[in-house]
N, C-alpha and C positions, 0 to 999 in steps of 0.2 A: 279253594276248598280244600277238606283234611283228605288223607288217603283213603279215609273208609266211606267220606262222601262222593270221591271220585268213582268208587268202587260200586256204590250204591247206585249212583247214575248210570254207570256204564251196565251194571244188571238190568236196570229198568228198561234201557235202551234194547239190551239184548234179549229180552220178555218180550218186548212190543213188537218186535220183528220177528218174533216165533222161534227165534234160536234157542234151543236145549240145550245150553252152555251158560246160564244165569248164575255162575259160583264164582266171580271176582270178588277177592278180598284185599282189604288194608296192605296183607302182607305180600300179594301179588302185585298190585300196584309200586310198592316198595322197592321190588327185585326189578320193574320195568325203572324206575328211576336211578336204580344202583347200578344199572346196565348188565345185571344177570342174567334178562330176558331181553333179547335185540329185537325178534321177529316173531309178534305172537301170530296165532292163525288169522285169516283175514276177516272173520267175522268180528273179532275181538278188537283189530286195527281200525275197523270200521266204527266199532259203538267208541273206541277212545277218540277218532276222529270227529266221530259227530259230536261228543261231549265236551270235548275241549276247545272246539270251532278250528281245529287245524285244518289246513286247504292240502295237507299231503302227508304221508309217512313221515316222510325226512324232516317234517315240519315239529313231529313229535321224536326225534331223533332214531326212528326205527329203521333198520337197515339187517340185512342178511350176513349174518356170520356163517361159514362155513368151514369144519376141521376143527381138531383139537388143539389148540397151542402147546399143548403138551408134547405133543408129537414131532416137535420141530426139534432135530439134530445139532447139537453142538457145529458151528462153524457152517451149518446150511445157508444159501443164500437166502436172503431175505425177499420177498416178493415185490420188486419193484414195480409189477403190473399193476398193484393195487395203488401205490402212489400215483402213476402216470394216465390213468384212468377219474382220479378224482375230483379234478377241475368243476367237470359238471354237476357230479354229487355236492362240491362245495357250494356251487353256484346256487342248487336248488336249495340246500338245506340253509343257506344264510337269506335266500329271499324268503322262505318259510318264516325263518326267525323275526325279520321285518314286518311280515304282515300279522304274526302274532304280536307283535310290538304294537303295531298301529291298532289290532283290534283291541287291546288293554286299554286305550282311551286315555290314561293316565298323565302322557306328558304333551298331548298335542293341546290347542286353545279351543275354546266353541264347547258344547254342551256335551261333550264326551270327554272332555280334558279339565274341565270346570276345577280351579284351585282351589275351591273352598270345599270340595266332595271331600266327604269322608272315606278313609282307605279300611278296607277290609281285611278279615282274613283270606278270604277268595285273591284278593289283590295280591296281595304277599306270596301265596301258592304260585299265582302267574310268574310273577317275579324271578320266583327260584325257578320255573320251568324255563324261563330265558335264559338264565346264567346256566341251566345245564345243558342245554342245548350248545351255548356258545362253548361250553367246555369242550363236548364233543369233536365240536370243531378243531379248537386248540390242540387235544390231543393226537389228532389224527395230521393234522396239515401243520401247525406250528403257529405262533403268535400274529406273524405277518398277517395271516387271511384277515383276520379280526379286531386289530389293536384299535385302530379308529372307531370303527364301530360299537365295541367292549367299552372302551374308554368313554364314549360320547352316552350309552346305554347307563353306565353306571353313573355317571355325572347328574344326569338326569332323574335316576333312582334314587341319589343321596337326596335331591330336592324334595322328595316324598316327605321327607323327615319332617318337613313343615307343615304338612297337612294334617287335619285333624283326624284323630284315631282314638279307639280306645285304650285304655293303660294293658287290657288285656292283649291288645295287638302289637301294640309300638315295639316291646322287645323282639318279635317276629319280625318286625318291620327292619329295626334297625340289624340285626343279622342278616336279612336278605339284601339291605344294603351293604354289609361289609362282606358278604359274599360275591356281590357284583364287583367293587372295589376289590377285592382279591383278585379278582380272576383277573380285570383290567390291568392291576399292576403285572402279573406274571405273563400276560400277552405283551406288556410294554418289555419287560426285562429279557422275555424271550427275543424280541426282535431288537434289543443293545439300546433302547431308551431306558438307561438307569433311572434320571432324574424323573423322570415319568411313574416309574415303577414303583419308586419310594415315594411321592406323593400318595398315590392309590393305596398303597399298604399303612401309610400314617391315617388317611379317612379310614380304611377298613378297622386299624386297631383301633382306633376312636370309636368307631359304631359299634362295635363287639364288645367293648369295656363296658360302655353306657348303656348296652343290651344286657349286661351281667353273665356273658357268655365268654366265659374266660378261657374255654375250650377253642372255639373258634378263634381267640386272640392269639392262642398258641399256634395254630393253623397259620396265623399271617406272619407272627415271629419267624416261624421258620420257613416263610417264603423270603424274608427280608435277610436269614441266615444264608438262604442259598444263594442270594445274588452276592451277598460278601464272600462266601466260598468262590464263584465264579470269577470275582475279583480279586481273589488270593489274599484276601483281608481275614484270615482262618483265625486269629484271635477275637477280632469284633463277631465272627460267626458265634465262636463258642460262648461269648458271653451273651449272646442275643438266645443263643439255645437254652443256655443255662437259665436265663431270666424266666423264660418261658416254664420251664419246669417249676421253679421257684413259686411261681404267681398259680400254677394249676395246683400244687402239690395233690393231695386226694381226690382231687377232680381229673387226673388223668386217666383217661382210659388206656385200654393194650396196645389198641393200634396209634394213639398221639405218642404213647410212652416209646414204643418201637419207633415210630418217625424221627422222633428227638434225640432218642440216642444214636439211633444210625447216622444222622447227621452230625451228630459229633463225634461219632466214630472216624468220619471222614476228615473232619477238621484235624482232629488229634494227629492222626496218621499223616496228614500234610505238613505238620510243622514237627514231626520226626517222633512222637509220642507213642512208641510201639506197644507199650503193652498197656497203657490207659485206653488205645485205641481198640485194641483187642478185647479189653474189658468191656468197654461201650460197645463193641458188637455183640458179646455174650450177653449183655443186659437188652439189648433189641430184639436178639433173637427169643430170650425168654418171656419176653413182652407180648412178641408176635403169636408165641404158641398161645396166648392166654386169651385171643381175638374172638368174638362173637360177633358176628357183621351185624345182627339183630339188634345189639347194645351200643352200638358205637353210631355216631354222628354221620349222617346220611353222607357229608362231604370228605368223610374220611374214605369213602367207597376206591377210592384212585390207589389208595396204598394196599398192595397186594404182595404175595410172596415175591414177585418181580423187583419191585421198589427194595424191598430188604436185601437180595441176593446181590442187587448193583451196588448197595454201599458196602458189601464185602469185596465185589470186584475192584471198588474205588480205593477201598483202604489196602488191599494185597500190592495194587498197583504202584501206590507211595510207598510201600515197605520193601519192592522189589526194586525200586529206582536206589534205594540205599544195599540192598543185599539181593542178589540175582536169584539166590535160589528160591523167593517167594513168586518168581516169575510164575511157574506153571498153576500155582493154585490162583493167580491172580486170573489166567485164562479160562482156567475150570469154574471158577465162580462167575463171571461174566458171561460165558457161554450159557449157565444154568437160569442166569438171569434173561437173557434172549428166550432161552425156551419158555418162561414161564410169562412171559408178556404176551396178554391176549391182542388181536389181531386189529383191535382200536387204537392202540398206543404205539401209533407209528413212530412218534418222534423218540419214545421212549427206548423202542427197539434199535433205533438208527444209534443215538447217543450210545448206547450200549456195544453197539458194531465198532464206533468209535473206540471204545474201551478195549473192546478185543483186540483191534489192530495193534493199540500201545501194548497190551499183555502180550502180545504174538513177540513183539521187538524185545520186550523186557525179558521173554522166556528164550532168546536166543532162534525165533524160527523168520527170519528175515520175509523167506519167499512166502510163505503163508500170510505174514502181516501185510505184505503189499496187496498180497490178494484179495485180503478182506479190506482193505484201505481202499483200492478201487473200485470196488463194489460201492464202499461208502461215499466217496466222491458222486457217485453215479445217484444214489440215494438225495444226496444235499441240495441238487438240481430241483429235486421234487416238494421240497421244504421250506418254508418260509421263517424259518427260525436261524437267527443271527446267532443264538447260541450256539447250533447245531455247527454252524459256520466256524465259530472260534475255536471251538472244540477240535476240530478237524485240522486246522491251523498248527493248534498246538501239537499235533502229533511229531512235529520235528524234532522236537526236546527228546523223542525215544529213539528216532533212528538215527540219532548221531554215530554210533559206535559203527553203522554200515553204510557208512556215507559215499565209501569208496565201491559199492557193490552196484553194478550198471544200474539193476534193477531198482534197487532202491535210491539211486541217483535221479532216476526218472520219474520216481513215483514223489519226490521230494519236489521238485519242479512241476507237477501236476497240483501240489497243495496250494500253488502260489495262484492258481485258477479261482481258487475257494471265494467268494465275495467277501468285501472288505465291510466294516460297518455301517449300518446306513444312519 
């Protein structure tokens, strides 16, 4: 169903129940999809569950968000309690997703899984809903929670491209498949399964290009570049990002441009190209300032101010490794990034706390760095993200100047307790 069709169905349900609030529109549904509203009032949650056939609020990705992330102070302890209590919520949400997939009847055999059944627009909408739910788990807990399940779902979704469907539906179906493969690739990358990530992303890129969706193809190439960066192949990352920008040309939106320029800046800084890196950051900021969320693809909803500020932190950390005078700026930028991330972006917050620890070492503040670093180690035990573990172990490169400090030496030994690649 389209957003407006969902809105109309919800309004009909509310009216039948006698609730005096049948004023849902497509814009409101879009805000729910983008995560701008996470906890509608009781009657609306009831209506959405009924219309979409969901067994629980968790199955629709609804959860309570308290507090204003903008109020978080730099260096303030991240709420590890949110992570410690996440297992039950994860199980509930994953169970809800499994139930939703079963209800789709697209992948099983039998009358509800007939391989000759025609794929319609409502099927595509439900595929996208499943991807959105999986993505919310990935943001909060890391790819290890869902790597296998998301991979199986993405491969099953790919098989739907052989089903009959109209010429109107086909591009949307291929784009939904590309979204599923992109997420499966990201979960594999996050857990250190790099060959699986590459395989999923190649499939995602092919599906997006076949669908004629060059914006989505650029998103996939951004993911490929992020993997190159993690593996310290920054030249390959730059080539991939520039290819994405060249293919997009005038189709680039402000958010996509900001995303690509920001990632470019990080690779340029890692290669020691200071002026080019700062120029790319400026381009990213200029593009970000032009973002209109209602005119961006839905899957770009993840790119917020926290993501942009995180790239500033990365660039200035690399500059500080060459010239220590940039250390304070690295701390400031990453602190602002942490404050900007919403409560659902648990992994991004922890990754940037790793960056804060590095920045503090580079700024000549080893005591503060160890304090933040010990907190990060505690958080790492709650996340199923090999990428986070890799980043934490890499903290050793910035603590060497203080290796003789007993407190730092103890922290260095603690880093050895972080799990190795799976």
